C-alpha positions as CSV (number, residue, x, y, z in Angstrom):
1,M,-0.6,6.9,25.3
2,A,-2.2,6.4,21.9
3,D,-1.1,4.0,19.2
4,Y,-1.4,4.9,15.6
5,F,-2.1,2.4,12.8
6,T,-2.3,2.3,9.0
7,H,-4.7,-0.4,7.6
8,F,-5.1,-1.6,4.0
9,S,-6.0,-4.7,2.1
10,C,-5.7,-5.0,-1.7
11,L,-5.0,-7.4,-4.6
12,L,-2.5,-7.2,-7.5
13,D,-3.1,-9.6,-10.4
14,V,0.3,-10.6,-11.8
15,G,-1.1,-12.8,-14.6
16,T,-0.2,-16.4,-13.7
17,P,0.4,-18.6,-10.6
18,E,4.1,-18.9,-11.7
19,T,4.5,-15.2,-11.8
20,A,2.8,-14.9,-8.4
21,A,5.4,-17.4,-7.0
22,R,8.2,-15.3,-8.4
23,A,6.6,-12.2,-6.8
24,L,7.0,-13.9,-3.4
25,D,10.8,-13.8,-4.0
26,L,10.7,-10.1,-4.7
27,Y,8.6,-9.6,-1.6
28,N,11.1,-11.5,0.5
29,Q,14.0,-9.3,-0.8
30,L,12.0,-6.1,-0.1
31,S,11.3,-7.4,3.4
32,E,15.0,-8.0,4.0
33,D,15.9,-4.6,2.7
34,G,13.2,-3.0,5.0
35,A,14.5,-4.9,8.1
36,S,17.9,-3.2,7.8
37,E,16.4,0.4,7.8
38,E,16.5,2.6,10.8
39,P,13.8,2.5,12.0
40,P,12.6,-0.6,10.2
41,S,9.7,-0.4,7.9
42,D,6.3,-1.6,9.1
43,G,6.0,-3.3,5.8
44,F,3.0,-5.5,4.9
45,L,1.9,-9.1,4.6
46,L,1.7,-10.9,1.2
47,S,0.1,-14.2,0.3
48,I,-1.5,-16.0,-2.5
49,Q,-5.0,-17.1,-1.4
50,P,-6.9,-19.7,-3.4
51,E,-10.2,-17.7,-3.1
52,H,-8.5,-14.8,-4.9
53,G,-7.2,-16.9,-7.7
54,G,-3.6,-18.2,-8.1
55,S,-2.4,-15.1,-10.0
56,K,-3.5,-12.5,-7.4
57,L,-1.3,-11.3,-4.6
58,W,-3.2,-10.3,-1.4
59,M,-1.4,-7.5,0.3
60,R,-2.4,-6.2,3.7
61,D,-1.2,-4.7,7.0
62,D,-0.4,-6.8,10.1
63,V,-1.5,-4.5,12.9
64,T,-0.1,-1.5,10.9
65,G,1.4,-1.3,7.5
66,D,3.6,0.9,5.3
67,P,1.8,2.2,2.1
68,E,5.0,3.6,0.7
69,R,6.6,0.1,0.9
70,L,3.5,-1.4,-0.7
71,I,3.8,1.1,-3.6
72,Q,7.5,0.3,-4.0
73,F,6.7,-3.4,-4.2
74,V,3.9,-2.9,-6.8
75,I,6.2,-0.8,-9.0
76,R,8.9,-3.4,-8.7
77,C,6.4,-6.2,-9.7
78,A,5.1,-4.1,-12.6
79,A,8.6,-3.6,-14.0
80,E,9.7,-7.2,-13.5
81,F,6.5,-8.8,-14.9
82,H,5.7,-6.2,-17.6
83,L,2.3,-5.4,-16.0
84,T,0.1,-2.7,-17.6
85,G,-3.1,-0.9,-16.8
86,R,-4.0,0.9,-13.6
87,W,-3.8,-0.4,-10.0
88,G,-4.7,1.3,-6.8
89,F,-5.5,0.9,-3.2
90,Q,-6.9,2.8,-0.3
91,Y,-5.8,2.9,3.3
92,A,-7.1,4.1,6.7
93,N,-5.1,5.9,9.4
94,T,-6.6,5.1,12.8
95,C,-5.8,5.6,16.4
96,S,-6.3,3.4,19.5
97,R,-7.6,6.4,21.5
98,P,-9.8,9.4,20.6
99,R,-7.4,12.0,19.2
100,L,-8.4,15.0,17.0
101,D,-5.6,14.3,14.5
102,G,-5.8,10.5,14.9
103,F,-8.0,9.5,11.9
104,G,-7.7,9.9,8.1
105,G,-6.6,8.0,5.1
106,G,-6.0,8.1,1.5
107,A,-5.8,6.3,-1.8
108,H,-3.2,6.0,-4.5
109,V,-3.4,5.0,-8.2
110,L,-0.5,3.9,-10.3
111,D,0.0,3.4,-14.1
112,L,1.7,-0.1,-14.0
113,A,3.3,0.3,-17.4
114,T,5.2,3.4,-16.4
115,G,5.3,3.2,-12.6
116,E,4.0,6.7,-12.4
117,T,1.4,8.0,-10.0
118,V,-1.9,8.7,-11.8
119,A,-3.6,10.3,-8.8
120,W,-3.6,10.2,-5.0
121,I,-5.4,11.7,-2.1
122,Y,-4.3,12.1,1.5
123,T,-7.0,13.2,3.9
124,N,-5.0,14.1,7.0
125,G,-5.2,17.9,7.2
126,W,-7.7,18.1,4.4
127,L,-10.7,18.8,6.8
128,A,-8.9,21.5,8.7
129,E,-7.8,23.2,5.4
130,V,-11.4,23.3,4.0
131,I,-12.8,24.5,7.3
132,D,-10.2,27.3,7.3
133,G,-11.4,28.4,3.9
134,G,-9.1,26.4,1.5
135,D,-10.5,24.5,-1.4
136,G,-9.1,21.1,-0.2
137,A,-7.5,20.4,-3.6
């Protein structure tokens, strides 16, 4: 049997170390909300690492992660802390065994001021579509 994973690692600069500490509270609330879902969200890990600066949140998977949960968290932080500009991340979908449909990934860009998606790409299915004559757009 194959196991499927989603991997990512990204930073979000929330401005100050104090704001980063407050973001941990938002993360804990989101994690509690995710634990009560059926099935529970894979979520993601969050920490404030000195090598990334005291105002940057390091968000990453732990074995596998939930990109949708990550996006929800970033949108919540952006609204709470009045963040602006663009933020994005990319992720990889992998598989523990060779499978024809087991690999792919994507990327997502948000406008932090509005919480709206600027652009995104999801590569699962893209290759087959282009080979079959589609434009892949």
